N, C-alpha and C positions, 0 to 999 in steps of 0.2 A: 374467542381469542382476543387478547388485548391488542388494540390498534397501535401500531408503531408510528413514529414520525414519517417514515417512508410511505406507509399506507395512506395516512392523512394528507401528505403532501401531494402524492399522485392524484388523489381524488380532488384536491383543491385546484391543482393545475388543469386537470381535465375539465372540471366544472367551469373554470374561467374561460376555457375555449369553447364551451358548450358542446363538447364531444361526448358521444356515447362510448361505452367500453369497446364496442365493435369498431367504431371509427378510430379510436386511439390504437387499437391493435393493428389495423390496416396501415396506419401512418408509420408505425415503428416496426412493422414486420413481425409482430408477436401474435400468438394465438389468444383469442378472447379469454380462454380459461387461465392463461398466464396472467393477464391483466387482472382478472378476478381474484386470483390467489395473492397477487401483490397488494391489492387493495384490502384484502383481509388481514394483511400483516404477515403473510408467510414469506420465508426466505426467497430471494431472487438470485439468478446468476448474474455475473458481472456483465455478460453480453446484454442481458435484458435491461440492466440499469443504464448501460451506455446508450442503448437504443432509446430509452425513455428520456434520458438527459438531452440527447440530440434533438428529439422532437420538441421538447419543452424549452430548448435553448438555455439550459442551466447546467451546473456542474453535478456530477454524481453525488458529491458530498452534500449539496443542497437538497437532494432527494432523501438522503438517509440520516442526516444530522440536523438537530434543531438549532438553526441559526447561530447566533453569537454565544449561546450558552454551552456549545460543544467545546470540549477540551481536546478530544482526539483529533488528529490530523494536523496539528500545528507543528511547525518546525522548531526544534529546540536547540539552544546553545548548551554545550556540555563541557564539563571539565575534561582534560585529556585522559581518555581511557585506552585500554588495550582491546583490540578487536580480533576475533579468531577467524581464521580463513574458512570459508564455506566452499565445499566442493559438490554439494547437491542441493536441489530445490527443497526436499523435505527438511534438511538441516536449517536452511534459511527460514522456511515458513514456520518452523517450530517457535521462532522468536517473535513472530508477528502477533500471536494471540495475546490479549490483555495488555497491549501497549496503548499509551495515551498520546504519544507524539513520535516524531521521527527526526533523525538528523542524517542527511545524505551528503556525501563528499566524493570527489573523484580526482584522479590525476588528469592533467590536460590532454586532450586528444590531439593527434598530429595529422589527421586527415578527416575529410567529411564523412567517410565511412565509419571511422572510429567514433566520431561525434554522434552519429546516428545510433550506433550500437550502444554506446554508453548512456545516451539520453533516453533511449527507449527502455532500457533496463531499469534505470532509476525512476522513470515515470511510472512504470508498472508496479514497482515496489511502493511508491507513494500511493497509487490508486488502491492497491490491496490493503495497505495500512489504514487508509481512511474508511474503508467499508467492510473490513474483516468480519465484524459481528453480524453483518447482514447477509453473508454469503453462505450457501448450503455447504454441508460437509463434503459432498461429492465434488462440488466445484473447487473447493480448496485442495482436495486430493489431486485432481487433474492439473491444477495450476502448479502445485508443488512438483509434480512429475515433469511438466513442461519447462520449469525453471532450471532443471538440471541441464537440459540442452542449451539454455541461454547462458548459464554459467560456463559451460564448455566452449561456447562460441566466444565469450569474452577471453577465456584462457588462450584460445588460438590467436587472439590479437594481443597477447601478453598482458592482459588485465586479470588480476586476481580479485576475488570478492571477499571482503572481510565484514563481519557483523557481530553484534552483541546486543543484549537487552540491558540497558543501564538504568541506574536510579538517579533521578534529578530532584534534589530537595526543592520544595515549593512552600509557599505560605500565603494564606488569605485571612479574611476576617475570622474564620473559624479555627485558625491555628496552623501548625506546620503539618505537611504531608509530603509524600513522594510520588512522582510520576514514573511510570515505566516508559522508557524511551528506546525505540529501535534505532540503533546507529548502524549505518551501512556505508562502507567506503570501498571504492574501486581503485586499486593501486597497481601500477605496472610491476611486473615480476622483478624488475631490477631496482625498484625503489629502495633506497638505503634505510627508510623507516621500518622496513620489514625485519623482524627479529625471529630467529629460530629458537624455540624454547623447549621442544620435546619431540620425540619420535611419533607420539600419538597425535598431537595437534601441533605440527611443526612450525607454523608461522603465525605471528600476530602483527597488527599494524596500529600505528597511532595516528588518528586523523589530525589534520591541521587545526590549530586553534585561532587562526587569523581570519576565518570566514564566518 
């Protein structure tokens, strides 16, 4: 099996601490076989990556992405697009695959509880967007199911979730190309930016361009 950046990075960080695989497993609460699979380049759950990142005092992205050469995970500024309302986790997660960057936006919270709810949701979206390719299919399926409940919790607080996968024109020394960008916006249900366009997909939203 070809060794991924994740596998090499975990080995490198473990060796720097002079820890055995058994010691690392005990420190982060993972079975030694899980450590062995990760160091072979096999997929890992987001919980395993979070545990390793905590022990090594680094970000999850540092474990799974090669330093400054990585494009995925960057926040992108976009032209004004229309975003479609998401009512389930699977609908939202279908947009996550094959994205290179993300753009996150939200209407202002009016309480600490709302701020926590909105912030946690967007942070989870960011985390999943950054490590999507490294996560097992079963883990993606469970997360998509869980996100339906998160979307419903936001709706109870009068926040609606809008998202789309957009194209961002890019250019480097090799010529022009396009990035797939995941755009997510949380809007209050009373926001005048929301437009009813059809009975099948009744609402879309335009994220602000001044952020």
